[in-house]
C-alpha positions in Angstrom: -32.0 -20.5 7.9 -32.7 -16.6 7.5 -34.7 -15.7 4.0 -31.5 -14.2 2.4 -29.9 -17.6 2.8 -32.9 -18.9 1.3 -33.0 -16.7 -1.8 -29.4 -17.5 -2.5 -29.6 -21.5 -2.5 -28.6 -21.7 -5.7 -25.4 -21.1 -4.8 -22.9 -23.5 -3.9 -20.4 -22.5 -1.4 -17.4 -24.8 -1.8 -14.6 -23.3 0.5 -14.3 -24.5 3.9 -11.2 -22.2 4.7 -9.8 -19.1 4.0 -7.7 -19.2 0.2 -4.5 -18.4 1.7 -4.3 -21.6 4.1 -1.5 -24.0 3.2 -0.3 -21.8 0.8 3.5 -21.5 0.6 4.7 -17.8 0.9 4.7 -15.5 -2.4 2.7 -17.3 -5.0 3.0 -16.5 -8.7 0.0 -15.1 -10.8 -0.2 -17.2 -14.3 0.8 -15.3 -16.9 2.5 -12.0 -15.3 5.8 -12.0 -13.8 4.0 -10.0 -10.3 3.8 -12.1 -6.9 1.6 -11.8 -4.2 1.2 -12.7 -0.4 2.9 -12.2 2.7 5.9 -10.6 2.5 7.9 -13.2 5.3 11.6 -11.6 4.5 10.1 -8.2 6.9 9.1 -9.9 10.0 12.3 -10.5 11.8 13.1 -6.5 11.2 9.6 -5.8 12.0 9.8 -7.0 15.5 13.1 -6.2 16.2 11.8 -2.3 15.9 8.7 -2.4 17.7 11.0 -3.8 20.4 13.6 -0.2 20.3 12.8 2.1 23.5 14.1 5.5 23.3 15.6 7.6 26.2 14.9 11.2 24.9 11.7 10.7 22.9 9.0 8.3 22.1 8.6 6.6 18.5 5.9 5.3 16.6 5.9 2.9 14.1 4.6 3.6 10.3 5.0 0.2 8.8 7.0 -3.0 9.5 10.3 -1.9 8.6 10.5 2.0 7.7 9.3 5.2 8.9 8.4 6.8 12.8 7.2 9.8 13.7 9.3 10.6 16.8 7.3 12.7 19.4 8.7 14.5 22.6 11.1 16.9 21.2 11.9 20.8 20.5 14.1 21.2 17.1 14.2 24.8 17.7 16.3 23.8 21.1 20.0 23.3 20.7 19.4 20.0 21.6 22.1 18.1 24.0 24.7 15.8 21.7 23.3 12.5 23.5 19.8 13.2 22.1 21.6 14.1 18.6 23.1 11.2 18.8 19.8 9.0 19.8 17.5 10.8 17.1 21.2 9.4 14.8 20.3 6.1 15.8 16.7 6.7 15.5 17.5 7.4 11.3 19.5 4.9 11.0 16.8 2.2 12.7 13.8 3.2 11.3 15.2 4.7 7.8 12.9 7.7 7.6 11.9 9.4 10.8 9.3 12.5 11.0 8.6 15.6 13.8 5.2 17.5 13.7 4.6 20.9 15.3 8.0 22.0 14.8 7.4 25.6 14.0 11.1 26.4 13.0 12.8 29.0 10.9 15.3 28.6 8.0 18.0 29.1 10.0 16.8 26.4 12.5 16.8 24.2 10.0 20.0 24.5 8.9 21.4 24.6 12.5 19.3 21.2 13.3 20.8 19.2 9.8 24.2 20.8 10.8 24.3 18.6 13.5 24.5 15.5 11.4 27.0 16.4 9.7 28.3 19.4 6.5 25.8 20.5 4.3 25.8 20.4 0.9 24.7 23.0 -2.1 22.8 21.9 -4.7 24.0 22.9 -8.3 20.7 22.6 -10.2 17.5 23.6 -8.0 16.8 27.0 -6.5 18.2 27.9 -2.8 15.9 29.8 -0.7 17.5 33.2 -1.1 18.7 34.1 2.3 20.0 30.4 3.0 21.4 28.6 0.2 22.4 25.5 1.7 18.1 25.0 1.6 16.9 23.9 -1.6 13.3 25.5 -2.2 11.1 23.8 -3.8 7.9 26.0 -4.4 5.3 24.8 -6.3 2.0 26.3 -7.9 -0.2 26.4 -10.9 3.3 27.1 -13.0 5.7 24.6 -11.7 4.1 21.3 -11.4 5.5 18.7 -9.3 8.1 16.3 -10.9 9.5 14.4 -8.1 6.8 11.6 -8.6 9.5 8.7 -9.5 11.1 7.0 -6.9 14.4 7.5 -6.3 17.1 8.5 -4.0 18.7 12.0 -3.9 21.7 13.0 -6.1 23.0 9.5 -7.4 24.9 11.5 -9.8 27.0 13.0 -7.5 30.6 10.7 -6.9 29.6 11.1 -3.0 25.9 11.6 -3.0 24.1 12.6 0.2 23.9 10.8 3.7 20.8 12.0 4.2 18.0 14.8 4.3 16.1 17.4 5.9 12.7 18.3 4.3 10.5 20.9 6.2 7.0 21.7 4.9 6.5 25.6 4.6 3.4 26.0 2.9 0.9 22.7 1.9 -1.8 21.9 -0.2 -5.8 21.8 1.2 -5.3 17.7 0.0 -2.7 15.8 -1.6 1.1 16.6 -1.7 2.3 13.6 0.1 6.0 11.5 0.4 6.1 8.0 -0.1 9.4 6.3 1.2 10.8 3.0 0.6 12.7 0.5 2.3 15.7 -0.2 -0.2 16.8 -3.1 1.7 13.6 -5.1 1.8 13.4 -3.9 -2.1 17.0 -6.1 -2.5 16.0 -9.3 -0.2 12.5 -9.5 -1.7 14.4 -10.3 -5.0 14.9 -13.9 -6.5 18.0 -15.6 -5.7 19.1 -15.2 -9.6 18.3 -12.1 -9.8 20.7 -11.2 -6.6 23.1 -13.2 -8.0 23.1 -11.4 -11.2 23.2 -7.5 -10.1 25.8 -8.4 -7.1 28.8 -7.4 -9.2 27.2 -5.0 -11.6 27.3 -1.1 -11.6 25.4 1.6 -12.6 26.3 5.1 -14.6 24.3 7.9 -13.3 23.9 11.2 -15.0 22.5 14.6 -13.7 21.3 15.3 -17.4 18.6 13.3 -17.2 16.7 15.1 -14.5 18.7 18.6 -15.2 19.9 19.3 -18.9 17.1 22.0 -18.9 19.2 23.7 -16.0 22.1 24.3 -17.8 22.9 26.8 -20.4 24.1 25.3 -23.7 27.5 27.1 -23.6 28.2 26.3 -20.0 27.6 22.1 -20.7 31.0 21.0 -21.3 31.9 23.1 -18.5 29.6 21.5 -16.4 30.1 18.1 -17.4 33.8 18.4 -16.3 32.7 19.0 -13.0 29.8 16.5 -12.8 31.1 13.3 -14.7 29.2 10.2 -15.5 29.9 8.0 -12.4 29.4 4.8 -11.8 27.8 3.3 -8.5 27.4 -0.4 -7.8 23.7 -1.6 -8.3 23.6 -3.1 -4.8 25.2 -1.3 -2.2 26.3 -1.7 1.4 24.5 1.0 3.9 27.9 3.1 5.5 26.7 2.4 9.5 24.7 -0.8 9.2 26.4 -2.8 6.3 22.8 -3.8 4.9 22.6 -4.3 1.3 20.9 -2.1 -0.5 19.1 -1.7 -3.9 21.0 1.7 -5.6 19.1 2.2 -8.8 16.7 4.7 -10.0 15.0 5.8 -13.6 15.8 9.4 -13.1 19.2 9.2 -12.8 20.7 5.7 -14.1 21.2 5.9 -17.9 22.8 2.6 -18.3 24.1 -0.6 -16.7 27.8 -1.2 -17.0 28.7 -4.2 -19.5 25.1 -4.4 -20.8 23.4 -3.3 -24.2 21.1 -0.2 -23.9 18.1 -2.3 -24.3 19.2 -5.2 -21.9 20.3 -2.0 -19.5 17.3 -0.4 -19.7 15.4 -3.7 -19.1 17.5 -4.6 -15.9 17.0 -1.2 -14.4 13.3 -1.2 -14.9 12.5 -4.9 -13.6 14.7 -3.6 -10.5 13.0 -0.3 -9.8 9.5 -2.2 -10.2 10.8 -3.4 -6.5 10.3 -0.2 -5.0 6.8 -0.5 -6.0 5.6 -2.9 -3.9 3.7 -1.4 -1.1 4.7 -3.4 2.0 8.3 -1.7 1.9 7.0 1.8 2.2 5.7 4.2 4.2 3.3 7.1 3.7 3.6 10.8 5.2 0.4 13.1 5.1 2.3 16.7 5.6 0.8 19.1 8.2 2.0 22.3 8.6 5.3 22.9 10.3 6.2 18.9 9.8 9.3 17.5 8.8 10.8 14.2 7.2 14.3 13.2 7.8 15.5 10.2 5.6 18.4 8.3 5.2 19.6 9.0 1.2 21.1 5.2 1.1 18.5 3.6 3.4 15.2 4.9 1.6 14.1 6.1 -1.6 11.4 8.7 -1.9 8.4 9.9 -3.9 6.6 13.0 -3.7 2.7 12.2 -5.2 2.4 14.9 -7.5 -1.7 15.6 -7.1 -1.9 18.9 -6.2 -1.6 21.2 -8.7 -2.9 24.2 -9.3 -2.7 24.7 -5.2 1.2 25.7 -3.7 3.0 23.6 -2.2 6.6 24.8 -0.8 9.2 22.7 0.9 12.5 23.7 1.8 15.3 21.2 2.4 18.7 20.6 3.8 21.2 17.8 2.4 23.8 16.4 4.5 26.9 15.3 2.8 28.1 11.7 2.1 30.6 9.3 1.4 30.6 7.3 -1.8 28.8 4.1 -2.3 30.5 0.9 -1.9 29.6 -2.8 -2.5 31.6 -4.7 0.4 33.8 -7.6 -0.5 32.3 -11.3 0.1 
């Protein structure tokens, strides 16, 4: 027996096996609503993604169900349609895809994004002065990041964007990562009684929650007429895969139809906490000339605001989408 063990012989070791052995999956923490343990509902999708192969690039999976870096592509080139089609399929599979070392211009970013659909113009965010299809996020000591909340983009639109392509123009020396989370994993991880409760519900989305300061008081009625309150299902089905997706966020959702204000906000907050489960997410550390392309139905994202007063400049092209729907069951 070693001297160290002899010195600690007053400690009785009761365990003979790992504490997790024999536990039935997720378990509750006494007194709290959160659980811990293996997220077994992710395993089937994890194994499916691990079996995928591609003809025109290789993919490095970042987490069990979401995120992959695609290697072997040059986005400055006019890619053949069969390559674009395979990138699109990779997006549907991985929900968000990333590209490194892509030294492209704003115009080339627009050209690439346009291969996946018509681009939209954002009325409440400043654009690149030469290319209005690109929203420009230019953060510095005077403009810190306020995108550090899980959200789908522009859910206040009747037809929110289908996808977004974000390019790093200038990055801080450290920080400024972006996180992405799987909205299907968040839904499937809910207890069955919660699923049954939310499946028929609709949420009210409003641009004023985030962008009210951007609208002059004299134009508020005009802009409200152009962008009225919209209702989307709390749970939608992905337009391509059909998978059920949790579709609420704290930034744009103001109410749950049929619930009073207190009940609505409590339910919104409960559902939004599902996006905070780390096993459902991936993290992307930006480098110069990096690009992220996400499916705006399948994922929510969160931009870490930990770099101020350093500069962080990004440009985003958004692809027009269709109205989210919940399939009849």
